[in-house]
C-alpha positions as CSV (number, residue, x, y, z in Angstrom):
1,M,92.4,-32.3,-23.1
2,R,91.9,-28.9,-24.7
3,N,88.5,-28.5,-23.0
4,A,89.9,-29.4,-19.6
5,L,92.7,-26.8,-20.0
6,I,90.1,-24.1,-20.8
7,T,88.0,-25.0,-17.8
8,F,91.1,-24.9,-15.6
9,A,92.2,-21.6,-17.0
10,A,88.7,-20.2,-16.3
11,L,88.8,-21.4,-12.7
12,S,92.2,-19.8,-12.3
13,A,91.0,-16.6,-13.8
14,C,88.1,-16.5,-11.3
15,A,90.6,-16.1,-8.6
16,F,92.7,-13.6,-10.5
17,S,92.5,-10.1,-9.0
18,S,95.6,-8.2,-10.0
19,G,93.6,-6.2,-12.6
20,C,91.6,-4.4,-10.0
21,I,93.9,-1.5,-9.6
22,T,94.0,-0.9,-13.4
23,A,90.2,-1.3,-13.5
24,T,89.7,1.3,-10.8
25,A,92.1,3.8,-12.5
26,G,90.3,3.4,-15.8
27,A,86.9,3.8,-14.2
28,A,88.0,7.1,-12.6
29,A,88.7,8.5,-16.0
30,G,85.0,8.2,-16.9
31,V,83.6,10.1,-13.9
32,G,82.7,13.1,-16.0
33,L,80.6,10.9,-18.3
34,F,78.9,9.1,-15.4
35,A,77.8,12.5,-13.9
36,L,75.7,13.1,-17.0
37,Q,73.9,9.7,-16.9
38,E,71.0,8.4,-14.8
39,R,73.2,6.1,-12.9
40,T,75.2,7.5,-10.0
41,I,78.9,8.2,-10.3
42,G,79.5,5.3,-7.8
43,E,77.4,2.9,-10.0
44,G,79.3,4.1,-13.1
45,I,82.7,3.5,-11.5
46,D,81.6,0.0,-10.3
47,D,80.3,-0.9,-13.8
48,A,83.5,0.2,-15.5
49,A,85.7,-1.6,-12.9
50,A,83.6,-4.8,-13.3
51,S,83.9,-4.6,-17.1
52,Q,87.7,-4.2,-17.0
53,E,88.0,-6.9,-14.4
54,V,86.1,-9.5,-16.6
55,K,88.2,-8.5,-19.6
56,T,91.4,-8.9,-17.7
57,R,90.3,-12.4,-16.4
58,L,89.3,-13.5,-19.9
59,M,92.6,-12.5,-21.3
60,A,94.4,-14.4,-18.5
61,A,92.3,-17.5,-19.2
62,D,92.8,-17.6,-23.0
63,R,93.9,-14.4,-24.8
64,A,93.4,-15.8,-28.3
65,G,90.1,-17.6,-27.6
66,F,88.5,-14.5,-26.0
67,A,90.1,-11.8,-28.1
68,E,86.9,-10.9,-29.9
69,V,84.5,-11.2,-26.9
70,D,83.0,-7.9,-25.9
71,V,82.1,-7.0,-22.4
72,E,79.6,-4.3,-21.4
73,V,78.3,-3.6,-17.9
74,A,75.4,-1.3,-17.0
75,G,73.6,-1.1,-13.7
76,G,75.3,-4.3,-12.4
77,S,74.1,-6.3,-15.5
78,L,76.8,-7.7,-17.8
79,L,76.6,-8.5,-21.5
80,L,79.0,-10.9,-23.2
81,S,78.8,-10.7,-27.0
82,G,80.9,-11.6,-30.1
83,P,82.5,-14.9,-31.2
84,A,84.3,-17.6,-29.3
85,P,85.9,-20.8,-30.8
86,S,84.0,-23.4,-28.8
87,E,81.1,-24.0,-26.5
88,E,83.6,-24.5,-23.7
89,H,84.9,-21.0,-24.2
90,R,81.3,-19.7,-24.2
91,Q,80.6,-21.4,-20.8
92,A,83.9,-20.4,-19.4
93,A,83.4,-16.7,-20.2
94,E,80.1,-16.8,-18.3
95,M,81.6,-18.5,-15.3
96,I,84.3,-15.9,-15.2
97,A,81.7,-13.1,-15.4
98,R,79.5,-14.5,-12.7
99,N,82.4,-14.7,-10.2
100,V,82.8,-10.9,-10.2
101,R,81.0,-9.8,-7.0
102,S,79.5,-6.5,-8.3
103,I,77.7,-8.3,-11.2
104,D,74.0,-9.1,-10.6
105,N,73.0,-10.5,-14.0
106,V,75.0,-12.0,-16.8
107,Y,73.5,-12.1,-20.4
108,N,75.6,-14.5,-22.5
109,E,75.1,-13.7,-26.2
110,I,78.5,-15.1,-27.3
111,V,78.3,-17.0,-30.7
112,V,80.3,-20.1,-31.2
113,G,82.1,-19.9,-34.5
114,P,84.8,-18.0,-36.5
115,R,85.5,-14.3,-36.2
116,S,83.6,-11.9,-38.4
117,G,85.3,-10.8,-41.6
118,V,86.5,-7.3,-42.3
119,L,83.4,-6.4,-44.3
120,Q,81.0,-7.6,-41.7
121,S,82.9,-5.9,-38.9
122,A,82.8,-2.6,-40.9
123,Q,79.1,-3.1,-41.4
124,D,78.5,-3.7,-37.7
125,E,80.5,-0.5,-36.9
126,L,78.4,1.4,-39.4
127,I,75.1,0.1,-37.9
128,T,76.3,1.1,-34.4
129,A,77.2,4.6,-35.5
130,Q,73.9,5.1,-37.3
131,I,71.9,3.9,-34.2
132,R,73.9,6.2,-31.9
133,A,73.2,9.1,-34.2
134,R,69.5,8.4,-34.4
135,L,69.2,8.0,-30.6
136,T,71.0,11.3,-30.1
137,A,68.7,13.1,-32.5
138,S,65.6,11.7,-30.8
139,S,63.9,13.8,-28.2
140,A,62.2,10.7,-26.7
141,V,65.5,9.0,-25.7
142,R,68.4,10.2,-23.6
143,A,71.1,8.7,-25.7
144,I,73.9,9.1,-23.2
145,N,72.2,6.4,-21.0
146,V,72.3,3.8,-23.9
147,N,75.1,1.5,-24.8
148,V,74.9,-0.1,-28.3
149,E,76.8,-3.2,-29.4
150,T,76.4,-4.9,-32.8
151,Y,77.6,-8.3,-33.9
152,N,76.7,-9.8,-37.3
153,G,73.7,-7.5,-37.6
154,N,72.4,-8.3,-34.1
155,V,72.0,-5.2,-32.0
156,Y,72.2,-5.3,-28.2
157,L,71.1,-2.3,-26.1
158,M,72.3,-1.8,-22.6
159,G,71.8,1.0,-20.1
160,I,69.0,2.8,-18.3
161,A,65.6,4.0,-19.6
162,R,63.5,6.5,-17.7
163,S,60.2,4.8,-18.7
164,E,58.9,1.7,-20.5
165,Q,58.0,4.1,-23.4
166,E,61.6,5.3,-23.7
167,L,62.9,1.7,-23.6
168,Q,60.5,0.7,-26.4
169,R,61.4,3.8,-28.4
170,A,65.1,3.1,-28.2
171,A,64.5,-0.5,-29.6
172,E,62.2,0.9,-32.3
173,I,64.9,3.4,-33.4
174,A,67.5,0.6,-33.6
175,S,65.3,-1.8,-35.5
176,V,64.7,0.5,-38.6
177,V,68.4,1.0,-39.4
178,S,69.5,-0.8,-42.5
179,G,71.4,-4.1,-42.0
180,V,69.9,-4.8,-38.5
181,Q,68.9,-8.4,-38.2
182,R,67.6,-8.4,-34.6
183,V,67.4,-6.0,-31.7
184,V,67.8,-7.4,-28.1
185,S,67.3,-4.9,-25.3
186,F,68.7,-5.5,-21.9
187,M,68.0,-1.9,-20.8
188,Q,66.6,-1.4,-17.3
189,V,63.8,1.0,-16.5
190,R,64.6,3.5,-13.7
191,A,62.5,6.5,-12.9
192,P,64.3,9.8,-12.5
193,H,65.2,10.8,-8.9
194,A,62.5,13.0,-7.4
195,P,63.9,16.1,-5.7
196,A,63.8,16.2,-1.9
197,Y,62.9,19.5,-0.2
198,A,63.6,20.5,3.4
199,G,62.2,23.6,5.1
200,V,64.7,25.9,6.8
201,N,63.7,27.8,10.0
202,Q,60.1,26.8,9.5
203,P,57.9,27.0,12.7
204,P,56.5,23.6,13.8
205,T,53.0,22.8,12.5
206,P,50.5,22.8,15.4
207,S,48.6,19.6,16.1
208,Y,44.9,19.7,17.0
209,S,42.9,17.1,18.9
210,A,39.7,15.9,17.5
211,E,38.1,15.9,21.0
212,A,35.8,18.7,22.0
213,D,37.3,21.4,24.4
214,S,35.8,20.8,27.8
215,S,36.0,24.6,28.6
216,G,33.0,25.2,26.4
217,Y,34.7,28.0,24.4
């Protein structure tokens, strides 16, 4: 009976949309940050709105059951991480996430089991802080493009890399931090935008025929 109620709540949450106004307002607050990242401001707003919408729908389905589930969105890809009390909760969270139209990919890393203790949570926060500091100090990685989540020593990287080398370097930096058990990178490679140039008041370039001139000159 409990499982049926969770499924019903998840289906109801998939149709729930009253959080959209709040999500949009929250996303607008991050415009300054998005302007510094590789993703466009529009993409940043869409990602933030999608994240807030999924969180709102999870809370509507089962506030206690999804209280520790973390939602991160980057480039239309969504990561679910953290603990949930049952496999039904894990599946329901993914179903809710997949019903948000702006989401292209869902990575479900939710762990079925009890919540982390205070000491483990503090350790995870310390790991995340150390990784962020090392990414910021690295000249090979643009740290502002990388989101870092840690749960039970498992590190998840989300965001945009400008090359395969940058993606690999970010994972390497994360992997050497004390306490890290595993690094999973969901980062997407996106080349920097090439500048476009347009000539102003330039005379048209003449075109020449390859045929010989019949005048003989």
